[in-house]
Structures are given as C-alpha cells and as structure tokens.
N, C-alpha and C positions, 0 to 999 in steps of 0.2 A: 502494501501500502504506500504511496506516496507520503510524501510530509502534508502538500495541500490537501489530500483526503482528510488527511486524521483529525480524530475529535478534538478540541483545544481543552488544555488541563484543566477552565473552566468550564466545561460541558459536561467533563466527566464529574466535577466535583458537583453540580448542581445536581448529577444524575443517581451520586451518593446521599446527597440531600431530600432526594425523590422517594428514593427506597426506605429513609431514616422514617420521613411523614407516613409511609404506607403501612410499616412496621408497624405503625403507633396505633394506625386506624385500626390494624386489622386485629390488632389485642385490645383496640377497645370494643369491636363488634363482638369479638370470641368474650370479652368479658358480659358484655347484655344481649348476649345469645337469646333467641325466645323458646331453641327447640333445635333437635339435627338439621333440618333445613331449612333455616334461618335466611332468607337471602342477603339480611345486611352481611353476615360473615362470608357466604358466597361471592358477592361484590368486591368486599375489602379484602378477600386470599386472590383475587384476579386482578386486582390490582396493583397489588405484592407481587405477584408473578410477574406483572408486565413490568414493573418499575426494575424488577432486579435484574429480568432478560435486556433492556435497556442498559442500567449499569454494567454488565457482565462483558455487553457487547462493547461497550463505549472502552471499558480499560484494558480489554484487548486488543482492541485497536489502537490506542495510546501509548499501553505499558509493557503490551504485551505479556499480560497477568490474565489469570481468570481465579474465580471465585469458586468458593467452596460449596454453592447453593444449588441444591436441585430438588424442583418445581415437578411434586408429581403430578402427573397428566391424567391417566388414566379415570382413578375412582372420583378426582375432581372435577372432573372437564364436563360434566353435564350440569345444570340449573339444576333447584328444587323439584320435583315432579309437582306438575300442575296439572292431571290428566285426573279423569274421572276416578269415583273412589272403586267403583266395581264399572269398570269396563264391559261394554256388551259386544264388543270388537277391536280386535285387532290389527297392525299394519307390520307386515316383517321385511324392515329394509336388510341390503344386503348387499357388501359390497366384496368385491374379490379382484385383486392387482395378479397380474401374470405379466413374465417378461417371455418373448419368444425366442428361447435362450437356444432351440435346434430346429432352424426354418425346413431344413427338409424333411424331417420327420415331421414336422407338421403338415408338408406338403405331398407326402405320401400317404399320408391318414387319410389327407382332405380326395385325393386323386382315388384311394380304396373303395371311399363310401362313391363316389362320382360313377364307377367303375361297375358299381352293383346296382347303381338304379343312374343309369344315364338318360335319362328322359325322365326322371323325377325330377327334386327340387335340387338336392346335392350336382346331378348332373348338369343341372341349367345354371346354377351358382359357380360352378367350376367353369366351364366352359364361358362366361364371363370376363373370365382370367385365370391368370396360371400361376397366382403369386401369392404372395402371403396376404394378402386384404381377405380376397377371394376363398383362401385356405381356410381364413377363419369363420369366415360367413358360414361355410359348409358343414366345418365340425360342430359350430355352435347353434345352427341349426338341427344338428341330426339329434346330440346330447342333452338331457337336464342338466344345469348348472351345477348341479351336486355329482353328479356322473364324470363332470370334467372337472372337478374338484377330488375326487378318489382317485380319478386315472389322466389326470396334468402331465405325468413324466412323458407316459406314450402317446400325446398331441406335442410334445416338444416343447410344451411350457413348463414355465420355474414358477414358483410361488414367490409371491409379494406378501402385502400385509392384506388381512380381510379383517373385518368388521360386520357382525349382525346386531339389528334393533329391534326391539319391539318394543312398537309404540301404541298407548291407548288410546281407542275410540269410543263414543257412546253409541253410534251406529255404524255399519258399513256404508259406505261414498255411494250414488249412483253407479251403475254400471257405466265406465267408461269415461267416467266423472275426471279423472287425472290422466289418463292415457297419453295426454299431450306434453304432460310435465308431471311424472309421475316421483319427482324428488323435488319440487319446491316448496314442499310444504310438510318437508320432514323436522317436528320439532322437538328439539331435544327435551322441553321438558315433559312431552308427554311421553320420553322413554320409559317402560316399566322393569326392563334389563335390559345390560347389553354387551356384546361377546367379540371380546379383540382379539389376533392370533398376531404377533410381527415376528423377526426374529431378536428384534428389539429389548425382547424378554429374555431370551434365551441365558442371557447372563443374572438373568434376578433369583432371584427365591422368592418364587408367589407364594403365600398364607395356602393355595388351595395345591400345592404339591405340582400344579402344570407347569412347565414352564414355558409352554408355547403358547399363553395368553392368559387373558386375565377378565375376572368377570365383572362387571357391573350392575349389584342387585340394587334395587327398590326398594324402601320398607312400605 
C-alpha cells in the first residue's frame, strides 16, 4: 500500500476512540437488557463489531499490526426473532456454492445424459452448447439439488459454503407469488433455525461436536 493511501495516525486514533465508545454502549445495553433477545443489546453488539473491524483494518494499514479481537459471526448474525409464535407455514431457503473443479468430468456427465435422451431436455440443452454453461444446465436440470450435493464429486464440482434457513410464516404465499424474485423477501428476523457449513469451521471446536457446520437455534 502506498503512503498516500495509508490512513493517518489521527484516523487510527479516531477509530480507537470509536471502539471505546461502542464498548461502553455495549456494556450499558447488557446491564439494562430486558431479555435474551433484547434488540438494544443486538444493536450495540453490531455497532461494537463494526467499530472494531474498522479499527483493526486501519491499524493494520497504518502500522502493520492487528488486534486480538475476534467477533463471533454465526450465532450472533441474526436479529431477535420477530415471527409468529405458532407458525402455520415455513419457507426453507437454501444456498450451496460449488467450484467447477473438473470441467472435463462435468462435460462428460452432461454428454452421458444427453446420449441417454438425445430428443429430451438434456439433449436439447447439450445441443445448445458444448461448454461448461450448457453442461451445468444439463446436470442441474436432471438431478435434484440434494442429489447433486451428495454426488458433487461425480460431476466435477467442489463444495464451498452452504446455508439453510427455516423461516416462519402465518400462512403460505399464493401460488406463483414469489417466483419472479424468490429471495427478495428473505427476512432474518423470521428465521426459526439456521444451519451453516463452511471450511472456516474445520479448525474450530464446535459445541455440538460437528466440525463441518454450526447450528443456530431460536427459542
């Protein structure tokens, strides 16, 4: 980083003062908390985390030093639950990331499916192009997402992070209501439980003994 791009000593000092202020506010919120899901504590926690992150970055950019702060992300990443006490419906939101680690394997699988049904959907998709884009369409069009997750190596894919949110609702949406934008109304405050899996957890000792993921539970 060039000297011109580095933060000034005054900016680092101001960031340190912001951490001190946020720390005091967080302690005050904790001392006055009204329950396990007190929104004031949640807001103060987020403010402290943001201030600490800014200070850590500026300190490193200016002095090449780091702080010992480690802000827990998973369990504290959701706001207090604000959904119905007795949900009559749920929405399950899933995201799974994959890297195309072996394109040749993916292409071979797509071609195999096309050969089995040359006049069907797989054959039409393969005919549209012989590249990875077309192969992904063939494979994901043929198999359910859960099957791909369990057989991803066969398709030349490498797992990345994944998450599953179970969100509460009073009733099911009308058919087709959200299909145009299925994730736009995802509200963290309605999450009943959440399951995350990431390699970032591999080096951590999870309380439930599962090193591959963390479970967030709502009361």
